[in-house]
C-alpha positions as CSV (number, residue, x, y, z in Angstrom):
1,M,16.5,-2.1,-31.5
2,T,17.6,-3.9,-28.3
3,T,15.0,-6.2,-26.8
4,S,14.7,-7.8,-23.4
5,G,16.0,-11.1,-24.8
6,D,19.0,-9.3,-26.2
7,L,19.9,-8.0,-22.7
8,A,20.4,-11.6,-21.5
9,L,22.6,-12.5,-24.5
10,L,24.6,-9.3,-24.1
11,R,25.2,-10.1,-20.5
12,L,26.5,-13.6,-21.3
13,V,29.1,-12.0,-23.6
14,A,29.9,-9.1,-21.2
15,Q,30.6,-11.6,-18.5
16,R,32.7,-13.8,-20.8
17,V,30.5,-16.9,-20.4
18,A,30.2,-16.6,-24.2
19,G,32.7,-15.2,-26.7
20,P,36.5,-15.1,-26.3
21,P,37.6,-16.3,-22.8
22,L,40.0,-14.4,-20.6
23,P,43.6,-15.6,-20.4
24,D,43.7,-16.7,-16.7
25,A,41.9,-16.7,-13.4
26,A,43.2,-13.4,-12.2
27,A,42.1,-11.7,-15.4
28,A,38.6,-13.2,-15.1
29,V,38.2,-12.1,-11.5
30,R,39.6,-8.6,-12.3
31,W,37.1,-8.4,-15.2
32,L,34.1,-9.1,-13.0
33,T,35.6,-7.1,-10.1
34,C,33.9,-9.2,-7.5
35,V,32.8,-12.9,-7.9
36,Q,30.4,-14.0,-5.2
37,A,32.1,-16.9,-3.3
38,Q,30.4,-18.1,-0.2
39,D,30.3,-21.4,-2.1
40,L,34.0,-21.7,-2.9
41,P,33.9,-24.8,-5.1
42,G,31.1,-23.1,-7.2
43,A,33.1,-19.9,-7.4
44,L,36.2,-21.7,-8.6
45,T,34.1,-23.2,-11.4
46,S,32.4,-19.9,-12.3
47,V,35.9,-18.3,-12.7
48,A,37.3,-21.3,-14.6
49,L,34.4,-21.2,-17.1
50,R,35.5,-17.8,-18.2
51,T,39.1,-18.6,-18.8
52,A,41.0,-20.1,-21.7
53,G,42.2,-23.1,-19.7
54,R,38.8,-23.9,-18.1
55,S,40.7,-25.3,-15.1
56,R,39.7,-25.1,-11.4
57,A,43.3,-26.0,-10.5
58,D,44.4,-22.8,-12.2
59,V,42.0,-20.7,-10.1
60,A,43.3,-22.4,-7.0
61,A,46.8,-21.6,-8.1
62,A,45.9,-18.0,-8.5
63,L,44.8,-18.0,-4.8
64,D,48.0,-19.8,-3.8
65,A,50.0,-17.2,-5.7
66,G,48.1,-14.3,-4.1
67,A,46.9,-12.9,-7.4
68,V,43.3,-13.6,-6.2
69,V,42.0,-13.4,-2.7
70,R,38.7,-14.0,-0.9
71,S,37.1,-11.6,1.5
72,W,34.0,-9.5,2.2
73,P,34.5,-6.5,-0.1
74,M,30.8,-5.6,-0.4
75,R,27.4,-6.4,1.1
76,G,29.0,-8.3,3.9
77,T,29.2,-11.3,1.5
78,L,32.3,-13.4,0.5
79,H,33.7,-12.7,-2.9
80,L,36.8,-13.5,-4.9
81,V,38.7,-10.3,-5.8
82,A,41.9,-9.5,-7.6
83,A,44.4,-8.8,-4.8
84,E,45.2,-5.3,-6.0
85,D,41.5,-4.3,-5.8
86,L,40.7,-5.5,-2.3
87,C,41.9,-2.5,-0.3
88,W,40.2,0.2,-2.2
89,L,37.0,-1.8,-2.4
90,L,37.0,-2.3,1.4
91,E,37.6,1.4,1.9
92,L,34.8,2.4,-0.4
93,L,32.1,-0.2,0.5
94,G,33.0,-1.4,4.0
95,P,31.7,1.6,6.0
96,R,28.0,0.9,5.2
97,V,28.4,-2.7,6.2
98,L,30.4,-1.9,9.3
99,A,27.7,0.5,10.5
100,G,25.8,-2.5,11.8
101,A,28.7,-4.3,13.4
102,A,28.2,-2.8,16.9
103,K,24.6,-3.9,17.0
104,R,25.6,-7.4,15.9
105,R,28.3,-7.6,18.6
106,A,25.7,-6.6,21.2
107,V,23.5,-9.5,20.1
108,L,26.5,-11.9,20.4
109,G,27.6,-10.4,23.7
110,L,30.9,-9.3,22.2
111,T,32.5,-6.0,23.3
112,E,34.5,-3.7,21.0
113,A,37.4,-4.3,23.4
114,E,37.2,-8.1,22.8
115,A,37.1,-7.5,19.1
116,E,40.3,-5.5,19.3
117,R,41.9,-8.0,21.6
118,A,41.1,-10.7,18.9
119,R,42.9,-8.5,16.4
120,E,46.0,-8.3,18.6
121,L,45.9,-12.1,19.1
122,V,45.7,-12.9,15.4
123,V,48.4,-10.5,14.5
124,A,50.7,-12.0,17.1
125,A,49.9,-15.5,15.9
126,M,50.4,-14.9,12.2
127,T,53.1,-12.2,11.8
128,G,56.0,-13.4,9.8
129,G,54.1,-15.2,7.1
130,R,52.1,-17.8,9.0
131,R,49.0,-19.1,7.3
132,L,46.3,-20.6,9.6
133,G,43.2,-22.6,9.0
134,R,39.9,-21.5,10.5
135,A,40.1,-23.9,13.5
136,E,43.7,-22.9,14.2
137,L,42.9,-19.2,14.1
138,L,39.8,-19.5,16.3
139,A,41.9,-21.5,18.8
140,A,44.5,-18.7,18.9
141,I,41.8,-16.2,19.7
142,A,40.1,-18.4,22.3
143,D,43.4,-19.3,24.0
144,G,44.0,-15.5,24.3
145,G,40.8,-15.1,26.4
146,V,38.2,-14.1,23.8
147,A,35.4,-16.7,23.5
148,T,34.6,-17.9,19.9
149,T,31.6,-20.0,20.7
150,G,28.4,-19.9,18.7
151,Q,28.5,-17.2,16.0
152,R,31.1,-15.1,17.8
153,G,34.0,-16.8,16.0
154,Y,32.5,-16.2,12.6
155,H,31.7,-12.6,13.4
156,L,35.3,-11.9,14.6
157,L,36.9,-13.3,11.5
158,W,34.4,-11.3,9.3
159,Y,35.1,-8.2,11.3
160,L,38.9,-8.5,11.2
161,A,38.7,-9.1,7.4
162,Q,36.2,-6.3,6.9
163,T,38.5,-3.9,8.7
164,G,41.6,-4.9,6.8
165,T,43.5,-7.2,9.1
166,L,42.7,-10.7,7.7
167,V,42.2,-12.1,4.2
168,L,41.6,-15.6,2.9
169,G,44.5,-16.6,0.7
170,P,46.2,-19.9,-0.2
171,M,44.6,-23.3,-0.3
172,R,45.6,-26.3,1.9
173,A,43.8,-29.4,0.5
174,D,40.2,-28.3,0.4
175,E,40.6,-25.5,3.0
176,Q,41.4,-21.9,2.3
177,L,43.9,-20.5,4.8
178,W,43.9,-17.1,6.5
179,A,46.7,-14.6,6.2
180,L,47.4,-11.1,7.4
181,L,46.3,-8.8,4.7
182,D,49.3,-6.5,5.0
183,E,51.6,-9.5,4.5
184,W,49.7,-11.3,1.8
185,V,48.5,-8.5,-0.4
186,P,51.2,-6.3,-1.9
187,P,50.9,-2.5,-1.4
188,S,48.3,-1.4,-3.9
189,R,46.7,1.8,-5.1
190,R,44.4,3.9,-3.0
191,L,41.6,5.9,-4.7
192,D,39.8,8.8,-3.3
193,R,36.0,8.3,-2.9
194,E,34.9,9.8,-6.2
195,E,37.7,8.0,-8.2
196,A,36.7,4.7,-6.6
197,L,33.0,5.3,-7.4
198,V,33.8,6.0,-11.1
199,E,36.2,3.0,-11.2
200,L,33.6,0.7,-9.8
201,A,30.8,2.0,-12.1
202,L,32.9,1.7,-15.2
203,R,34.1,-1.8,-14.3
204,Y,30.6,-3.0,-13.3
205,W,29.0,-1.9,-16.5
206,T,31.8,-3.1,-18.7
207,G,31.9,-6.6,-17.1
208,H,28.2,-7.0,-16.3
209,G,26.3,-4.7,-18.7
210,P,23.7,-4.1,-20.0
211,A,22.6,-3.1,-16.5
212,T,20.7,-0.3,-14.8
213,A,21.8,2.1,-12.1
214,A,19.6,0.1,-9.7
215,D,21.4,-3.0,-10.7
216,L,24.8,-1.5,-9.7
217,A,23.3,-0.1,-6.4
218,R,22.1,-3.6,-5.4
219,W,25.2,-5.5,-6.6
220,A,27.6,-3.2,-4.7
221,G,25.5,-2.1,-1.8
222,L,25.8,1.6,-2.8
223,T,23.3,4.4,-2.4
224,M,21.7,5.7,-5.5
225,G,23.5,9.0,-4.8
226,D,26.8,7.2,-5.0
227,V,25.8,5.4,-8.1
228,R,25.0,8.8,-9.8
229,V,28.5,10.1,-8.9
230,G,30.0,7.0,-10.4
231,L,27.9,7.2,-13.5
232,A,28.7,10.8,-14.1
233,G,32.4,10.0,-14.4
234,A,32.0,6.7,-16.2
235,R,29.3,7.6,-18.8
236,P,31.6,9.0,-21.4
237,R,33.2,5.6,-21.8
238,L,29.9,3.7,-21.8
239,A,27.1,3.1,-24.3
240,A,23.4,3.4,-23.3
241,V,20.3,1.7,-24.6
242,E,16.6,2.0,-23.5
243,V,14.5,-1.1,-23.1
244,D,10.9,-0.9,-21.8
245,G,11.5,2.7,-20.7
246,R,14.7,1.9,-18.6
247,E,18.2,2.9,-19.4
248,Y,20.8,0.2,-19.6
249,L,24.6,0.8,-19.7
250,M,27.3,-1.3,-21.2
251,A,30.6,-1.3,-23.0
252,P,30.3,0.4,-26.4
253,D,31.7,-2.6,-28.3
254,L,29.5,-5.2,-26.7
255,P,26.8,-5.4,-29.4
256,D,29.6,-6.1,-32.0
257,R,31.0,-8.7,-29.7
258,L,27.7,-10.4,-29.5
259,A,27.3,-10.3,-33.2
260,G,30.6,-12.2,-33.5
261,C,29.5,-15.0,-31.2
262,R,25.7,-15.1,-31.3
263,A,25.6,-18.8,-32.2
264,Q,27.5,-19.6,-29.1
265,A,25.7,-17.1,-26.8
266,T,22.3,-18.6,-27.8
267,G,23.6,-22.1,-27.0
268,L,23.4,-24.2,-23.8
269,F,25.3,-23.5,-20.6
270,L,25.4,-25.0,-17.1
271,L,26.3,-22.4,-14.6
272,P,27.0,-23.0,-10.9
273,G,24.8,-21.7,-8.1
274,F,25.7,-18.1,-7.2
275,D,27.1,-17.4,-10.7
276,E,27.3,-13.7,-11.5
277,F,25.0,-14.2,-14.5
278,V,22.1,-14.5,-12.0
279,L,23.6,-12.8,-8.9
280,G,24.9,-9.7,-10.6
281,Y,21.7,-7.8,-11.0
282,A,18.8,-6.4,-9.0
283,D,16.4,-7.3,-11.9
284,R,17.1,-10.7,-13.4
285,T,13.8,-11.0,-15.3
286,C,15.4,-10.6,-18.8
287,A,17.0,-14.0,-18.2
288,L,15.0,-15.5,-15.3
289,P,11.2,-15.0,-15.5
290,A,9.8,-13.9,-12.2
291,E,7.4,-16.9,-12.0
292,H,10.4,-19.3,-12.0
293,A,12.7,-17.3,-9.6
294,G,11.6,-19.4,-6.7
295,R,12.9,-22.6,-8.4
296,V,16.4,-21.1,-8.4
297,V,16.2,-19.9,-4.8
298,P,13.7,-22.3,-3.1
299,G,11.9,-20.7,-0.2
300,G,13.9,-17.4,-0.7
301,N,16.6,-18.8,1.6
302,G,19.4,-17.1,-0.2
303,V,20.9,-20.4,-1.5
304,F,21.1,-20.3,-5.3
305,R,20.9,-23.5,-7.3
306,G,23.0,-24.1,-10.5
307,T,21.2,-23.0,-13.6
308,V,20.6,-24.4,-17.1
309,V,20.8,-21.5,-19.6
310,R,19.6,-21.8,-23.2
311,G,19.2,-18.9,-25.6
312,G,20.2,-16.6,-22.8
313,Q,17.2,-17.8,-20.6
314,V,17.4,-19.8,-17.4
315,V,15.2,-22.8,-18.3
316,G,15.9,-25.1,-15.3
317,T,18.2,-25.9,-12.4
318,W,20.8,-28.7,-11.9
319,R,22.8,-30.3,-9.2
320,W,25.2,-33.2,-8.6
321,T,23.8,-36.3,-6.9
322,G,25.8,-39.4,-5.7
323,T,29.6,-39.6,-5.4
324,G,32.4,-41.3,-7.2
325,A,31.4,-43.6,-10.0
326,R,27.7,-43.0,-9.0
327,R,27.9,-39.3,-9.4
328,R,25.5,-37.9,-12.0
329,V,23.8,-34.6,-12.9
330,D,20.2,-34.1,-11.9
331,A,18.6,-31.4,-14.0
332,E,15.0,-30.1,-13.4
333,P,13.3,-28.1,-16.2
334,F,10.9,-25.3,-15.4
335,T,8.6,-26.7,-18.1
336,A,10.2,-29.5,-20.2
337,F,13.7,-29.8,-21.8
338,P,13.7,-30.4,-25.5
339,D,15.2,-33.8,-26.3
340,E,18.4,-32.4,-27.6
341,V,18.9,-30.3,-24.4
342,A,18.2,-33.2,-22.1
343,A,20.7,-35.3,-24.1
344,A,23.4,-32.5,-24.0
345,I,23.2,-31.8,-20.2
346,P,25.2,-34.8,-19.0
347,Q,27.9,-34.1,-21.5
348,L,28.1,-30.5,-20.5
349,A,28.2,-31.4,-16.8
350,A,31.0,-33.9,-17.4
351,A,33.0,-31.1,-19.1
352,L,32.6,-28.6,-16.3
353,P,35.8,-27.5,-14.6
């Protein structure tokens, strides 16, 4: 019988935090489909933790090679995505987000004509393989007569990425450069709407399960009607369990995989803020008790702290303090860390990618 505690352990294995790692960064991103990435350094670590090499440099190399890109494929939020998945995800999930774009432009005093003029300007500035940093790109737009002051610049870059013109690609030092999507991302498959819903459902429940239909709706920004379409096509390739009267879906072999690495899964992990283990679900209570959720997202401000996970449960938060030789990990328990956990946290932090 599957318990609520089992759900969290199964999720650690499904997400490849525990158990055999994935061979490289592109495989890890592809496995999870989308990796939340408004905090790019944290996202690089999240991906690296799931790979055999455990190297952030390898994740950056996947961005430089174009195997992984960063854009707004769902919920209007930055994610890392395998390059070949970006176009069909934008086509499937973009329209609901774009429905509010005109209203936002009105607030910012931007016209649709200005947004399209910005598109013309960035295409002219970048065609032929040019990669530009944010400041350079905004300067090209402003020099062409479209003001980028305040939040206008961010909105324009978001809009041009959301509508398939721009994408965040290679790294330059600590900055990620912009590229034209059509030049940076090779021609990739297109799926009709039903095919895309089935593909997304199957991959979500394989890489994040056990999870509910409501979890998928929240994660991807889908309607429940769309989730039901995806589930109808994906269900024959999934397993289902019922816990506390709710149906959870997952890969059929997941319980066997947990059995093969239970000792590791019940161990201690430090995960970055915004990691999919916490972010990937509407209902996180199997791993993060509701009474402690505010400790992970103080004030409900949308900024997620790094988490200390033991036995599949989030038992505290952590962060880096200081710099250079004075850098250290500062961990805060929800109640109290056992002595062995407190002693292990600095070692785990030092070993993080």
